C-alpha positions in Angstrom: 126.7 109.1 98.7 127.5 111.1 95.6 127.3 108.7 92.7 130.7 107.6 91.4 132.7 110.0 93.7 133.3 107.8 96.7 132.4 110.7 99.0 129.8 110.8 101.7 127.5 113.7 102.5 126.4 114.6 106.0 124.3 117.4 107.5 125.5 118.3 111.0 123.5 120.9 112.9 124.9 123.7 115.0 124.7 127.4 115.8 125.1 129.9 113.1 128.7 131.2 112.9 130.8 133.0 110.3 130.6 131.6 106.8 133.3 129.1 106.0 135.6 129.5 103.0 133.8 128.8 99.8 130.4 128.9 101.4 129.5 132.4 100.5 127.3 134.7 102.6 124.4 133.5 104.6 121.1 134.7 103.0 119.6 135.7 106.4 120.2 135.0 110.1 118.7 131.8 111.2 118.6 129.9 114.5 119.6 126.5 113.1 122.2 125.7 110.4 122.2 122.6 108.3 125.4 122.1 106.3 126.1 119.6 103.6 129.7 118.3 103.7 131.7 115.7 101.8 134.0 113.2 103.4 136.5 111.2 101.2 136.7 107.7 102.5 139.9 105.7 101.8 139.6 102.2 100.5 140.3 99.8 103.3 139.1 96.4 104.4 139.1 97.5 108.0 136.0 98.3 109.8 137.3 101.6 111.2 139.2 104.0 108.9 140.6 107.4 109.5 139.1 109.9 107.0 140.3 113.3 106.0 138.8 116.5 107.3 135.3 117.1 105.9 134.9 119.6 103.1 132.0 122.0 103.2 129.8 121.7 100.1 126.8 123.9 100.9 126.2 125.9 104.0 122.6 126.8 103.9 120.2 123.9 103.3 116.9 122.6 104.5 116.8 119.8 107.2 114.4 117.9 104.9 116.1 115.3 102.6 113.6 116.1 99.9 115.2 119.5 99.4 118.6 118.0 98.4 119.2 116.2 95.1 122.1 115.0 93.0 122.0 115.6 89.2 123.7 114.6 86.0 125.3 111.4 87.4 126.6 113.1 90.5 128.3 116.0 88.8 126.5 118.5 91.0 124.2 118.7 94.0 121.3 121.1 94.4 119.7 122.2 97.6 116.7 124.5 98.3 115.8 126.4 101.5 113.2 129.0 101.8 113.5 131.1 98.6 117.1 130.2 97.9 118.5 127.6 95.4 122.2 126.5 95.8 124.0 124.3 93.3 127.5 122.9 93.9 129.6 121.6 91.0 132.1 118.9 92.2 134.5 119.1 89.3 134.7 122.9 89.2 134.4 123.1 93.0 132.2 126.1 92.6 128.9 127.1 94.1 126.1 129.0 92.3 123.3 130.6 94.4 120.1 132.2 93.4 117.3 133.9 95.4 113.7 134.0 94.4 112.5 136.4 97.1 112.2 139.3 94.7 108.9 139.0 92.8 109.8 141.7 90.3 112.8 139.8 88.9 111.0 136.6 88.1 107.9 135.4 86.4 105.9 133.0 88.4 102.4 131.4 88.5 100.4 130.7 91.7 98.3 127.5 91.6 95.7 127.1 94.3 93.6 124.1 95.2 95.1 122.5 98.3 93.6 123.7 101.6 96.1 121.8 103.7 99.8 121.0 103.7 101.3 119.9 100.3 103.7 117.0 101.1 105.3 116.4 97.7 105.6 117.7 94.1 106.8 116.0 90.9 107.0 116.9 87.3 105.9 114.5 84.6 108.6 112.8 82.4 108.0 115.4 79.6 107.8 118.4 82.0 104.4 119.5 80.8 102.5 118.6 84.0 103.0 119.1 87.7 101.8 116.6 90.2 101.0 117.5 93.8 99.6 115.7 96.8 99.1 116.2 100.5 96.9 115.6 103.5 93.7 115.7 101.4 94.6 112.2 100.0 94.0 113.6 96.5 96.5 113.6 93.7 96.3 116.8 91.6 97.7 117.1 88.1 98.3 120.7 86.9 98.7 120.6 83.1 100.5 123.5 81.4 100.8 125.2 84.8 97.3 126.4 84.6 94.5 126.2 87.2 91.8 125.6 84.5 93.4 122.4 83.3 93.9 120.6 86.6 92.6 117.0 87.1 92.1 115.0 90.3 92.4 111.4 91.6 90.5 111.6 94.9 89.9 109.2 97.8 93.4 107.6 97.9 92.8 106.7 101.5 95.6 108.5 103.4 98.0 111.4 103.3 100.2 111.4 100.2 103.8 111.6 101.4 105.8 111.0 98.2 105.1 111.1 94.4 107.3 109.4 91.8 107.1 109.2 88.0 108.5 106.4 86.0 111.3 107.3 83.4 109.0 106.4 80.6 106.2 108.5 82.0 103.5 105.9 81.7 103.1 105.2 85.4 102.9 107.2 88.6 103.5 106.1 92.1 102.3 107.6 95.4 103.3 106.5 98.9 101.0 107.2 101.8 101.1 107.6 105.6 99.3 104.3 106.1 102.2 102.3 104.8 100.7 101.9 101.3 101.9 102.4 97.8 99.5 103.1 94.9 100.4 102.5 91.3 98.6 104.9 88.9 98.3 105.0 85.1 99.2 108.1 83.3 95.4 108.8 82.8 95.1 109.0 86.6 93.5 105.6 87.1 94.6 103.5 90.0 96.2 100.3 88.8 97.4 98.5 91.9 97.8 98.9 95.6 100.6 97.5 97.7 99.4 97.6 101.3 101.6 96.9 104.3 100.7 96.8 108.0 98.8 100.0 108.7 100.3 101.9 111.7 97.7 104.2 113.2 98.8 107.1 115.4 97.4 105.2 118.4 96.7 101.5 118.7 93.8 101.6 121.2 92.2 98.2 120.5 95.5 96.3 121.2 96.6 93.2 119.4 94.0 90.4 118.7 93.9 87.2 116.7 90.9 86.3 114.5 90.1 82.7 115.5 88.9 81.9 112.0 91.7 83.3 109.8 94.5 83.5 112.4 95.0 87.0 111.2 96.4 89.8 113.4 93.7 92.3 114.1 94.2 95.9 115.3 93.4 99.5 114.5 94.0 100.3 110.9 92.7 103.3 108.9 90.7 105.7 111.0 87.6 104.0 112.1 88.6 100.6 110.7 89.9 97.3 111.9 92.6 95.7 109.8 93.0 92.0 109.4 96.7 91.2 108.6 98.0 87.8 107.7 101.3 87.2 109.5 101.9 84.0 107.5 101.7 85.7 104.0 102.8 89.1 105.3 99.9 91.0 103.7 96.7 92.7 104.6 93.6 90.6 104.1 90.9 93.3 104.4 89.7 96.3 106.4 86.4 96.3 108.3 84.7 99.7 108.5 83.5 100.0 112.0 82.5 103.7 112.2 80.9 103.7 108.8 81.3 107.4 108.2 83.4 109.3 105.7 86.7 110.4 107.3 87.4 114.1 107.0 91.1 115.0 107.3 90.8 118.3 109.0 93.3 119.5 111.7 91.5 120.2 114.9 88.4 118.2 114.1 87.6 115.7 116.8 87.2 112.4 115.1 85.3 109.2 116.2 87.8 106.8 117.7 87.7 103.0 117.7 88.8 102.2 121.2 87.9 98.6 122.1 87.4 95.3 120.2 87.1 91.7 121.2 86.3 88.3 119.5 83.9 85.8 121.0 82.5 82.3 120.4 85.6 81.3 118.4 85.2 84.1 115.9 81.4 84.0 115.5 81.0 87.4 117.2 82.9 90.7 117.3 82.3 93.5 119.7 83.6 97.0 119.1 83.4 100.3 121.0 83.7 103.7 119.4 83.7 107.1 121.1 83.9 110.8 120.4 84.4 113.5 123.1 84.7 117.1 122.0 84.2 118.7 125.4 84.2 117.3 128.9 80.8 116.0 129.8 79.8 115.5 126.1 80.8 111.9 125.6 79.4 110.1 122.6 79.6 106.3 123.0 78.5 103.4 120.9 78.9 99.7 121.2 78.4 97.5 118.1 78.1 93.7 117.9 78.9 92.0 114.6 78.1 88.5 113.5 80.1 86.5 111.1 78.3 85.8 107.8 79.4 82.6 106.1 78.0 83.6 102.7 79.8 86.9 102.5 82.8 85.6 104.5 82.8 88.8 106.6 81.2 90.5 109.7 77.8 92.0 109.5 76.4 94.5 112.0 73.8 92.8 114.3 73.2 95.1 117.3 74.1 98.8 118.0 73.9 100.1 121.5 74.1 103.9 122.1 75.6 105.0 125.4 76.0 101.5 126.9 77.7 103.2 129.9 77.7 106.7 131.3 81.5 107.0 131.1 84.4 105.5 129.1 84.5 101.8 128.7 87.7 100.4 130.1 87.5 96.7 129.1 85.2 94.2 127.5 85.5 90.4 127.2 83.5 87.4 125.9 82.9 84.1 127.7 84.7 81.7 125.4 84.0 78.5 127.3 83.4 75.5 125.0 80.2 74.4 126.9 78.7 77.9 127.1 75.0 77.8 126.5 74.6 81.2 125.0 77.1 84.0 124.0 77.9 86.3 126.9 79.7 89.7 126.8 80.9 91.8 129.8 81.8 95.5 129.7 83.5 97.5 132.4 83.4 101.3 132.7 84.6 104.2 134.7 81.0 104.9 135.8 81.6 102.2 138.5 79.6 99.5 136.8 80.1 96.4 134.8 77.3 95.1 132.6 76.5 91.6 131.3 75.1 91.4 127.8 73.5 88.2 126.5 72.1 87.1 123.1 68.3 87.0 123.1 65.5 86.4 120.7 64.6 89.6 118.8 62.0 88.2 116.3 58.9 90.0 115.3 56.0 89.2 112.9 58.1 90.1 109.9 61.3 88.2 110.6 63.2 85.9 112.9 66.3 87.6 114.5 68.5 87.6 117.5 69.9 90.6 119.3 72.0 91.6 122.4 70.4 92.9 125.6 71.7 93.8 129.0 71.1 91.0 131.5 72.9 92.2 134.7 74.5 95.3 136.2 77.1 95.0 138.9 79.2 97.4 141.0 81.5 97.5 144.1 81.4 100.5 146.4 81.1 102.9 143.5 84.7 102.3 142.5 85.7 102.6 138.9 85.7 99.2 137.0 89.1 98.9 135.2 89.4 95.2 134.0 87.4 92.1 133.5 88.0 88.5 132.3 86.4 85.1 132.4 87.9 81.8 133.7 88.6 79.1 131.1 85.4 77.2 131.9 83.3 80.4 132.1 82.1 79.7 135.7 83.8 82.7 137.2 84.1 86.3 136.2 86.9 88.6 137.7 86.3 92.3 137.7 88.8 94.8 139.1 87.6 98.0 140.8 90.6 100.2 141.2 92.7 98.4 143.9 90.2 95.6 144.6 89.6 92.4 142.5 86.1 90.9 142.8 85.2 87.3 141.8 81.6 86.7 140.6 79.8 83.4 139.9 78.5 83.5 136.3 75.5 81.3 136.9 73.6 83.7 139.2 76.1 86.7 139.1 76.8 86.5 142.8 79.9 88.0 144.5 82.0 85.2 145.9 85.2 86.8 147.2 87.5 89.8 146.9 91.2 90.4 146.8 92.9 93.6 147.8 96.7 94.3 148.0 96.7 98.1 148.3 99.4 98.2 145.6 97.7 100.6 143.2 95.0 100.2 140.6 94.9 96.9 138.8 95.7 97.4 135.1 96.1 93.8 134.0 94.0 90.7 135.0 93.9 87.2 133.7 93.1 83.6 134.8 95.4 80.7 134.5 94.6 77.9 132.1 94.6 74.1 132.0 96.4 72.8 135.1 96.8 76.4 136.4 93.1 77.3 136.1 92.8 77.7 139.9 95.1 80.8 139.8 94.3 84.5 139.1 97.0 86.9 138.1 96.9 90.7 138.6 99.4 93.5 137.8 99.1 96.9 139.5 100.3 100.3 138.3 102.7 100.5 141.3 104.8 97.6 139.9 103.5 94.5 141.7 102.5 91.2 140.1 100.2 89.1 142.3 99.0 85.5 142.0 96.0 84.4 144.0 94.8 80.9 144.7 91.0 80.7 144.0 90.6 77.5 146.1 92.1 78.9 149.3 91.2 82.6 148.5 94.7 83.7 149.5 97.7 85.3 147.9 99.9 82.5 146.5 102.9 84.7 145.6 103.8 88.2 144.5 106.9 90.0 143.0 108.0 93.5 142.1 107.7 93.9 138.3 106.6 97.0 136.4 104.3 95.0 134.0 103.2 96.8 130.8 101.9 93.7 129.0 100.5 90.4 130.4 99.1 87.8 128.0 98.1 84.1 128.6 98.9 81.5 125.9 95.7 80.0 124.7 97.4 76.7 123.9 99.3 76.1 127.3 99.6 77.2 130.9 102.2 79.7 130.1 101.8 83.5 130.6 104.1 86.1 129.0 104.7 89.3 130.9 106.8 92.3 129.7 108.3 94.5 132.3 109.7 98.0 131.8 113.2 98.5 133.2 115.9 101.2 132.9 117.6 99.3 130.1 114.5 98.7 128.0 111.8 96.0 128.2 112.3 92.5 129.6 110.3 89.4 128.8 109.3 86.8 131.4 107.5 83.6 130.6 106.1 81.6 133.6 103.4 79.4 134.9 101.1 80.8 137.6 101.8 77.7 139.7 105.5 78.3 139.8 106.9 81.7 140.7 110.2 80.9 139.1 110.1 81.9 135.4 110.6 79.4 132.6 112.2 81.9 130.3 113.8 85.3 130.8 114.9 87.6 127.9 116.5 90.8 129.1 116.2 93.9 126.9 114.1 92.5 124.1 113.9 96.0 122.8 114.9 99.5 123.9 111.4 100.9 123.6 108.4 100.4 125.8 106.3 97.4 124.7 102.7 98.5 124.5 100.8 95.4 123.4 101.4 91.7 123.0 99.6 88.6 121.8 100.2 84.9 121.4 99.6 83.5 117.9 98.7 79.8 117.8 100.7 77.7 115.4 99.0 75.6 112.7 101.7 72.9 113.2 103.4 72.7 116.5 107.2 73.0 116.6 109.5 70.6 118.5 112.0 72.7 120.4 114.0 70.3 122.5 115.5 72.9 124.8 113.4 73.1 128.0 113.7 76.9 127.9 112.2 77.2 124.4 109.3 74.7 124.8 106.9 77.6 125.5 107.3 78.4 121.8 106.2 75.0 120.5 102.5 75.8 120.1 102.5 79.6 119.9 104.5 82.6 118.8 104.6 85.7 120.9 104.3 89.1 119.0 104.6 92.4 120.7 104.2 96.0 119.5 106.3 99.0 120.3 105.8 102.6 119.3 107.7 102.0 116.0 107.5 98.4 115.0 105.9 95.0 115.4 108.3 92.3 116.6 108.2 88.6 117.2 110.0 87.0 120.2 110.0 83.8 118.1 112.5 85.5 115.8 115.2 84.9 118.4 115.4 81.1 118.2 114.0 80.5 114.6 114.8 83.3 112.2 118.3 84.3 110.9 118.4 87.2 113.4 118.7 84.7 116.2 122.3 84.0 115.0 123.1 87.7 115.5 120.7 88.9 118.2 120.8 85.8 120.4 124.4 86.1 121.3 124.5 89.9 121.3 121.5 90.4 123.7 122.8 87.6 125.9 126.2 89.3 126.3 124.7 92.8 126.7 122.2 91.6 129.4 125.0 89.9 131.4 127.1 93.1 131.3 124.2 95.3 132.4 122.7 93.1 135.1 125.7 90.9 136.1 123.5 87.9 135.8 124.7 84.4 135.8 124.1 81.8 133.1 121.3 80.3 135.1 119.4 83.6 135.1 119.6 84.3 131.4 118.8 81.5 129.0 121.5 80.5 126.6 119.9 80.1 123.2 121.2 77.2 121.2 122.8 77.8 117.8 121.2 76.1 114.8 123.6 75.2 112.1 123.3 74.4 108.4 120.8 77.2 107.8 121.9 79.8 105.2 121.7 83.1 107.0 121.5 85.3 103.9 118.7 83.2 102.4 116.7 83.3 105.6 117.3 87.1 105.8 115.7 87.7 102.5 112.6 85.6 103.3 111.9 87.0 106.8 108.7 89.1 106.9 109.6 92.8 107.1 107.3 93.6 110.0 109.4 91.5 112.4 112.8 93.0 111.4 114.7 95.2 113.8 116.2 98.4 112.4 119.0 98.0 109.8 121.4 100.2 111.9 121.0 97.8 114.8 121.7 94.7 112.6 124.4 95.9 110.2 127.6 95.5 112.2 126.6 92.3 114.0 125.4 90.7 110.7 128.8 91.5 109.0 130.7 90.2 112.1 128.7 86.9 112.1 129.7 86.3 108.4 133.4 87.1 108.9 134.2 85.3 112.1 136.0 81.9 111.6 134.3 79.4 113.8 136.1 76.1 112.9 138.7 74.7 110.6 138.0 72.4 107.7 139.4 68.9 107.7 141.8 67.6 105.1 139.0 65.5 103.5 136.9 68.7 102.9 139.8 70.6 101.3 140.5 70.5 97.5 143.4 68.3 96.4 145.6 71.1 95.1 145.2 73.0 98.4 146.2 69.9 100.3 149.3 69.5 98.2 150.4 73.1 98.8 149.9 72.6 102.5 152.2 69.6 102.5 154.9 71.4 100.6 154.8 74.4 102.9 154.5 72.4 106.1 158.0 72.8 107.3 158.2 76.5 106.7 154.7 77.0 108.2 155.7 75.2 111.4 158.9 77.3 111.7 157.1 80.6 111.1 154.3 79.5 113.3 156.6 79.0 116.3 158.2 82.4 115.8 154.8 84.0 115.5 153.6 82.3 118.6 156.5 83.6 120.7 156.0 87.2 119.4 152.2 87.2 120.1 152.4 85.2 123.3 151.9 88.3 125.5 148.7 89.3 123.7 147.1 85.9 123.2 148.0 83.9 126.4 144.4 82.9 127.2 143.6 82.0 123.6 146.8 80.1 123.2 146.2 78.0 126.3 142.7 77.0 125.1 144.1 76.2 121.6 146.9 74.1 123.0 144.4 71.9 124.9 142.5 71.4 121.7 145.6 70.7 119.6 146.6 67.8 121.7 143.5 66.0 120.6 143.6 66.9 116.9 145.2 65.2 113.9 148.4 66.5 112.3 146.6 68.0 109.3 144.1 69.7 111.5 146.9 71.0 113.7 148.6 72.6 110.7 145.3 74.3 109.6 144.7 75.7 113.1 148.2 77.0 113.4 147.7 78.9 110.1 144.4 80.4 111.3 146.0 81.4 114.6 148.4 83.7 112.8 145.5 85.7 111.2 144.5 88.8 113.1 140.7 89.0 113.5 140.8 91.7 116.2 139.4 94.3 113.8 136.1 92.3 113.6 135.3 92.5 117.3 136.4 96.1 117.7 133.7 98.3 119.1 
């Protein structure tokens, strides 16, 4: 928006054509054209308005928003592309262009220090210094445009994407690619850091919950695990796993943190890191960390180099309450799974414990893809491609196998509590199987393309996310019952990559049978762009908007009946705007998705107020206008009868049971046209 003008700018893209009137000549032929146009919007309370034809402002601009800026309270707009500067003056309706491609006509200075891409530039408030930053994570200040007087603020942690200077010039601000903002004093000393949830380019460890802090744990900065509090919506700390200085160099193969798991109720943490520059040159390390109560953090206990000959595909702890000693299992593409136990590692100098390999298992040299323990720790399930094997943990003996020939098993989990006799497995070919461990037979199976399957640690429920043509669908069920307890179609349009149940400190008391699975835990899931909470549908203000909208959209897409899709109950007497402002940002859907529905939910009239709730002066006016209102109401009803037959029939049935004052109020509301609110 141009400030104070009531016009909107847009940048449509198309093929290069002849210059439009007032646009001037193109500096050079290009394959893509980005134009800045202005559209004057008429003032109207309607949602859809008819605007005038767009007026071309600038015809040769960069696709980056950083290269377009308004100046002098919206009197002009400037845009830069390549070596050309274009300025459009709104009052004069004139354009000024200048090219800087001829070095002989202009005096310039070349400043060199950055060896990688420079992301942003900013002048100081006085104009005497230039600030630059980029992928090196270093803020550079060039004083008096001279290389000899430059100063640095290094090790800012991540790529600098934006630089801003306060109007007074005493503070600087940098935003970074790891969702962080750094406040810097004018003397280039960091003052404060505002850190959000770090989104790494690839979340390889999945989503985990720290049993001690209840924090969400996942990949953070390169080589780190981040501990993020969902309750306070802030990062607690980062744990450096790789313990090496990160070098931001394009093409350099970095060490990746690929696996992590908590064990013994947060007393132990296992991590796997790998680096592979060429095929056959795999560098693999497994580290086991113990929690130190004095430092309130994890300390490295054991480091194992090359625990397997190939990539580790899964690892899990035995978290049984009556377990005698900590036990860890790793599965690998080398066709083996290994059992690691905690043993005495004392010597003459100190008393210590360390981890050692206790057992190695395999099955016909197939690749091991998944592993998990039963709730009591007596059984271990390991999947080898299409076959699931069951091992007794006391002597590590193979007890039985399951094979469905439905593709490689990519998800595996035991049932809990009353469903502990069941084992669930999801294959890459879109089959979900449930086996009965007592009868060693298939209990039931269904066709679902499962991308995420997570058991609830506080109940028998299991959440499974399936990928469909319309997006991702959520199913909550008990292994003992093939019919799901809860189905939510199209929870998001993107593919859900990871999910996790977060136990509640204080259980909720949802009375609806369909929502009781949320009483003890919340379900969080991660897509390619954002972290969302399924609990937001029944409890946050977005439930008022998204609950009805997704329900209607799912019914239209799938033709499902009310029994197939759960109707979420509306909760009243909760201020939507207040809740909107207090909801953590990491669970919010995009603003474009919420805007129209949020406005509609505020404008729709749901019920009429009684005479007791109305002010006295309004009630007196209604009594004085009762006769005329009834006459006009009858005429209006006849005129609109053809368009509102169904609504009129429903209203007449309600009017027969209402008091006279309520009937007058409803007749008045009936004459108001709200069709513009529900227009697509």
